[in-house]
Each structure stands twice: as structure tokens, then as C-alpha cells.
C-alpha positions in Angstrom: 37.5 -118.0 35.7 37.5 -117.1 39.2 41.0 -115.9 40.7 40.2 -117.6 43.9 41.5 -121.0 44.2 39.0 -123.8 44.8 38.1 -127.3 43.2 35.3 -129.4 42.2 35.0 -133.2 43.1 33.9 -135.8 40.0 33.8 -139.4 40.5 35.7 -141.8 38.3 35.5 -145.3 37.6 36.8 -147.6 40.0 36.1 -145.6 43.4 38.5 -143.0 42.0 37.9 -139.1 42.4 39.1 -136.3 40.1 40.0 -133.2 41.9 39.5 -130.4 39.2 41.1 -127.2 40.5 40.3 -123.5 38.8 41.4 -120.0 39.9 44.9 -118.9 41.2 46.9 -121.4 43.2 48.9 -118.6 44.9 49.3 -117.6 48.5 47.0 -114.9 48.6 44.4 -117.1 46.9 44.4 -120.1 48.8 41.8 -119.6 51.4 40.6 -122.8 53.2 41.8 -124.7 50.3 44.3 -126.5 52.2 41.6 -127.4 54.9 39.2 -128.6 52.2 41.8 -131.1 50.6 42.1 -132.5 54.1 39.0 -133.3 54.1 38.9 -135.3 50.9 38.5 -139.1 51.6 39.1 -141.5 48.5 41.3 -144.4 47.7 42.5 -142.9 44.2 42.9 -139.5 43.5 43.5 -137.6 40.1 44.2 -133.8 39.8 43.3 -131.9 36.8 45.0 -128.4 36.7 43.8 -127.5 33.2 41.6 -124.4 34.7 44.3 -123.3 37.1 45.5 -119.7 35.9 48.8 -118.7 38.0 50.6 -120.8 40.6 53.4 -120.1 42.9 55.5 -122.4 45.0 53.0 -122.5 48.0 50.4 -123.9 45.4 52.8 -126.2 44.0 53.6 -127.6 47.3 50.1 -128.5 48.0 49.5 -130.2 44.4 52.9 -132.0 45.1 51.7 -133.1 48.5 48.7 -134.9 47.1 51.1 -136.7 44.7 53.6 -137.6 47.4 51.3 -138.7 50.0 48.0 -139.8 48.2 49.7 -140.9 45.0 47.4 -138.6 42.8 47.8 -138.4 39.1 48.5 -135.1 37.7 46.7 -134.1 34.3 45.9 -130.9 32.4 49.5 -128.9 33.9 51.1 -126.7 31.3 55.0 -126.8 31.0 55.7 -124.3 33.6 53.3 -125.6 36.2 54.8 -128.9 35.7 58.4 -127.7 36.0 57.5 -125.8 39.1 55.9 -128.8 41.0 59.0 -130.8 39.8 61.4 -128.4 41.4 59.3 -128.2 44.5 59.5 -132.0 44.5 63.4 -132.0 44.3 63.5 -129.6 47.1 61.6 -131.9 49.4 64.4 -133.5 51.0 65.2 -134.1 54.7 67.4 -131.5 56.4 69.7 -132.4 59.2 69.3 -130.1 62.5 72.6 -131.2 63.7 75.6 -132.5 61.4 76.8 -135.9 62.1 79.4 -136.5 64.6 82.9 -137.2 63.3 85.8 -138.6 65.0 87.9 -135.8 66.6 91.2 -137.4 65.3 89.7 -137.5 61.9 88.5 -133.9 62.1 92.0 -132.8 62.7 93.5 -134.6 60.0 91.1 -133.3 57.7 91.7 -129.8 58.6 95.4 -130.2 58.6 95.2 -131.6 55.2 92.8 -128.6 54.0 95.5 -126.3 55.6 98.3 -127.7 54.1 96.7 -127.9 50.6 95.6 -124.3 51.1 98.9 -123.3 51.9 100.6 -125.2 48.7 98.1 -123.4 46.5 98.9 -120.0 48.1 102.5 -120.5 47.7 102.0 -121.4 43.9 99.9 -118.5 43.4 102.4 -116.3 45.2 105.2 -117.4 42.5 102.7 -117.1 39.7 101.9 -113.7 41.0 106.1 -113.1 41.5 106.3 -113.8 37.7 103.6 -111.4 36.4 105.3 -109.0 38.4 108.7 -109.4 36.8 106.8 -109.2 33.3 105.0 -106.3 34.4 108.6 -104.5 35.4 110.1 -105.8 31.8 107.4 -104.1 30.0 107.8 -100.8 31.9 111.2 -100.9 31.3 110.6 -101.4 27.5 108.1 -98.5 27.7 109.5 -96.0 30.6 106.6 -93.4 29.7 104.2 -96.2 31.1 105.9 -95.8 34.6 103.5 -94.2 37.2 106.2 -91.9 39.4 103.5 -90.0 40.8 101.7 -93.5 42.2 105.1 -94.6 43.5 105.8 -91.2 45.3 102.5 -91.2 47.0 102.6 -94.7 48.3 106.2 -94.1 49.2 104.8 -91.3 51.6 101.8 -93.5 53.0 104.2 -96.4 53.5 107.1 -94.5 54.7 106.6 -91.3 56.0 103.4 -92.2 57.8 105.1 -94.7 59.4 107.9 -92.8 61.0 105.8 -92.1 64.2 104.9 -95.5 65.0 107.8 -97.6 63.9 109.9 -94.8 65.8 107.9 -95.2 69.0 107.8 -98.9 69.0 111.8 -99.3 68.3 112.5 -96.5 71.2 110.6 -98.5 73.7 112.0 -102.1 72.5 115.6 -100.7 72.9 114.5 -99.7 76.2 113.4 -103.2 77.4 116.4 -104.6 75.8 118.6 -102.6 77.8 116.8 -103.1 81.1 116.4 -107.0 80.6 120.2 -107.3 79.4 121.1 -105.0 82.5 119.3 -107.2 84.9 120.7 -110.5 83.9 124.5 -109.0 83.3 124.4 -107.5 86.4 124.9 -110.7 88.3 128.3 -111.3 86.8 129.3 -107.7 87.2 129.3 -107.2 83.3 126.6 -104.4 82.8 128.7 -102.7 80.4 128.3 -105.2 78.1 124.6 -104.1 77.7 125.9 -102.0 75.1 126.9 -104.7 73.1 123.4 -106.4 73.6 121.6 -103.4 72.4 123.9 -102.4 69.4 124.4 -105.7 67.7 120.5 -106.7 68.4 119.1 -103.3 67.0 121.1 -103.0 63.8 121.4 -106.9 63.3 118.0 -108.1 63.8 115.4 -106.1 66.0 115.5 -102.8 63.6 114.5 -104.7 60.5 112.4 -107.5 61.9 110.4 -105.2 63.7 110.1 -102.7 61.2 109.1 -105.4 59.0 106.2 -106.6 61.1 104.8 -103.1 61.6 104.9 -102.6 57.6 102.8 -105.8 57.3 100.6 -104.8 59.6 99.8 -101.4 58.6 100.6 -101.3 54.8 100.3 -105.1 53.8 96.8 -105.1 55.3 96.0 -101.6 53.7 97.4 -102.9 50.3 94.7 -105.7 50.3 91.6 -103.7 51.6 92.3 -101.4 48.8 92.7 -103.4 46.2 90.1 -105.7 47.4 87.4 -103.3 47.7 88.4 -102.2 44.1 87.8 -105.8 42.8 84.6 -105.9 44.9 83.4 -102.9 43.0 84.6 -104.0 39.6 87.0 -101.3 39.2 89.8 -103.9 38.5 87.4 -105.2 35.7 87.0 -101.7 33.9 90.7 -101.0 34.1 91.4 -104.1 32.0 88.5 -103.1 29.9 89.9 -99.7 28.8 93.4 -101.3 28.6 95.1 -100.3 31.6 96.9 -103.1 33.3 96.4 -103.6 37.1 99.6 -104.9 37.8 101.2 -101.9 36.4 98.8 -99.2 37.9 98.2 -100.9 41.2 100.6 -103.3 41.9 103.9 -101.8 40.8 104.0 -98.8 42.7 103.1 -100.2 45.9 105.6 -102.8 45.5 108.6 -100.5 44.3 107.8 -98.0 47.0 107.6 -100.8 49.7 111.1 -102.1 48.4 112.8 -98.8 48.6 111.3 -97.5 51.9 112.4 -100.5 53.8 115.9 -100.0 54.3 115.4 -96.5 55.1 112.8 -97.4 57.8 115.2 -100.3 59.2 117.9 -98.0 59.3 115.8 -95.6 60.9 114.5 -98.3 63.5 117.6 -99.4 64.5 119.0 -95.7 65.3 115.8 -95.2 67.7 116.3 -98.5 69.6 119.9 -97.5 70.3 118.6 -94.3 71.6 116.3 -96.0 73.8 118.9 -98.4 75.1 121.3 -95.3 75.2 119.1 -93.5 77.4 118.3 -96.3 79.8 122.2 -97.2 80.1 122.8 -93.6 81.0 120.2 -93.2 83.6 120.4 -96.8 85.4 124.1 -97.9 84.8 125.4 -94.2 84.6 127.5 -95.0 81.3 127.6 -91.4 79.5 126.4 -90.9 76.1 129.7 -90.3 74.5 131.0 -93.5 76.0 127.8 -95.3 74.7 128.3 -94.1 71.1 132.1 -95.1 71.4 131.4 -98.7 72.5 128.8 -98.8 69.7 131.3 -97.8 67.1 133.6 -100.4 68.4 131.6 -103.7 69.1 128.8 -103.1 65.9 130.4 -104.3 62.8 129.7 -103.0 59.6 128.3 -106.6 58.2 125.5 -106.0 60.9 124.4 -103.2 58.9 124.8 -104.6 55.6 122.7 -107.8 56.7 119.6 -105.2 57.8 120.3 -103.2 54.5 120.0 -106.6 52.5 117.3 -108.2 54.2 115.1 -105.0 54.5 114.0 -104.6 50.6 113.4 -108.6 50.3 111.0 -108.0 53.3 109.3 -105.4 51.8 109.1 -107.3 48.5 107.4 -110.2 50.2 105.3 -107.8 52.3 103.9 -105.7 49.3 103.5 -108.8 47.1 101.3 -110.8 49.9 99.1 -107.8 50.5 98.5 -107.0 46.7 98.2 -110.8 46.0 95.5 -111.0 48.5 93.6 -108.3 47.5 93.2 -109.5 43.9 92.0 -112.6 45.4 88.8 -111.3 46.8 85.5 -112.5 45.5 81.9 -112.7 46.5 81.1 -109.8 49.2 82.6 -107.7 51.7 83.4 -110.3 54.1 85.9 -111.8 51.5 87.9 -108.4 51.9 88.1 -108.7 55.8 89.3 -112.5 55.4 91.9 -111.6 52.8 93.2 -108.7 54.5 94.0 -110.9 57.6 95.6 -113.5 55.4 97.8 -110.8 53.7 99.2 -109.9 57.3 99.7 -113.3 58.7 101.3 -114.4 55.5 103.5 -111.4 55.3 104.7 -111.8 58.6 104.9 -115.6 58.3 107.3 -115.2 55.3 109.4 -112.4 56.9 110.1 -114.8 59.9 111.0 -117.6 57.8 113.2 -115.8 55.5 115.1 -114.0 58.3 115.9 -117.3 59.3 117.1 -118.2 56.1 119.2 -115.1 55.9 120.6 -115.9 59.6 121.9 -119.4 58.2 123.1 -117.8 54.9 125.1 -115.2 56.7 126.3 -117.4 59.2 127.9 -119.7 56.4 129.8 -116.9 54.5 131.4 -115.8 57.7 129.1 -112.5 58.7 128.5 -113.2 62.4 
């Protein structure tokens, strides 16, 4: 049997023609076989593959074309050859070069529905993740030796200490901007002195904790998602489960706990830097000395504003850390998923922080903390 693909013609009854193939029906061995098949002219064709050695998809495609276009009858094929020809035939489907045009209104509704379903699924997943976090915390309370203090301290440094520079600079500049804009507007009414009220209350009550949460979400929340996502992609999470180490205790709990603990400190630090920036601008532009600024701040900023910030900060830290770790554990497939989940973690964390801030504002107003 020669390895080069060829065929012989044998006449059959009723003006039929039998094509008896031999050799290897592979891409490297076809030669001029396709041209010779085009020259065959007969009303009824039969194909015999009993003498064929190897066959690849190209050879199977040639045989399938004879069966499809010229209604040839297949004989002599073994199970593997018949299965390959069948698979090639199943793949012979028309492919649309361009997708069908859809109604724009219907497309928008479809996208809105898909986004709503994804949001609902994510919220349910976050609630389940919060439940798993509580169970892990309970297990650690029952077995304190399993608590990883070194990991908490390391994350505390990463989330807190390494963030001091960017959070301080941002808060300082925001304080200057608020003071400048407030002074410009209040000067129209001869009430520049109330710029101190604006800077003090906005920095302590809202901007300090809110801007800190946004910065931590963009910096640490994304890092949590990327780190855990990369470990998930490298199957390190599965390896941890195999050796009996809980990813919730080893990876998630230190990150969540450190973020919850460091957020009140960062919020207070941001509020101080914002008031410092506003105080410097008030001193330079309006002429109010620093000692007067400090005395006025003590008079106009109630302690309830500080308590509001210190209550909101750990809740925001919990949400940010949970969103980052949850999205990191959802990574699967390829490296592109890490980027998508990291982006989702940041967007989700900032969105939930703003929603909770609005809820807190309504709640504190209702209990009289104006």
C-alpha cells in the first residue's frame, strides 16, 4: 500500500462508478487528488475506503464533499474514519459574517435586563460570602491558634501605612479646593468667616471618610481582587484546600480585618489633613490666623460629626474588602478574567460605599445627629 493518496475507478451496474481510494488521505499526501476528483464524471458514485491508511480532517472533508455534493455512497470506512467524516459534516454549517440587526430598543432592554440579573446575582453572592466570612470568624474565635496575626499586620501595613501619602495629599488638596470655592461664594454676602464652618463640618462628617473609602477601594480593593484572582488562576486556592488550609481564614480574613481596623484611622487622618489645607488657604486668602481657625473649628464641629465618621469608616472598610476578595475568588478561565474582576471590585466597592453613605445620612438625620 503506497502512502500517497490515490484512487482507481471501477464501473458498477447502472452507469455507476466506484472510487477505490488507497494510501493516506492526509494534507501532506493528497497531491493532485482534489483536481482528479473534480474531473470524475458519473451519475452514481460510490466511495470505498477499505485500503485507506491514515485520514485527517482535510481528507475527511474531500470524502464528505463527495457524499454531500454528488450523493456518493460510502463503504469500507472503519469506525474512526466514519466518526471523523461525521464530525466534519457536523461542522459544515453556514457562518454569518455579520450578526443580524436587532431593534435598538430591544437591544437596550436586553442589556438592561442582563445587567439587572447580574447585579442581583452579585448581591446574592456577596450575602453568601458575608455569611461564609461570619462562619470563618466564628471558627477562629473557637480556635484562636489558627488566627494569622502576621498576615493581619502585613495587610495593615499595606492598606494603611502605604496609603498615608496619597490619602494625605488628596485630602489636603480637597480641603484647599473646598475652602477656595466656599470663600468665593460666601464673599458675595460678606460671610467669608463661615468658610471655616464649611471646611470643618464637610471634612469631618463626609469628605474625610468618603474620599478615604474611594481611595482605599481603588488602591487596596483592586489589589485584593488581583492577588486572590491570580492565585485562583494558578490553582493555588485549590492547593490550599487540598492541604486543609481554608482560603477564607488564610487570605480573606486578614485582608478584611486589617481594612476594617485601619479605615477609622485613615478617615480621621484624612479629615485632619483636609482641615489643615482649608486652614492654610483661609489664613492666606481671608487673613484668619491659625489659632482663630482652630478655635472656630472646636465651636462649630460637634462630636457627633466625628462619631458619624468613625462609625461609617469600618463599615466602608468591610464592604471594600469583601468586594475585592469576593471578586478575586470569582476569577476563572484566563488572565483577562483577572482584569475584569479587578475592575468590577473597584466599581462595586465605590458604588456600595456611596449607597451606604446615603443610608447612613438618612439614619443619622432621623436620630437627630445633624
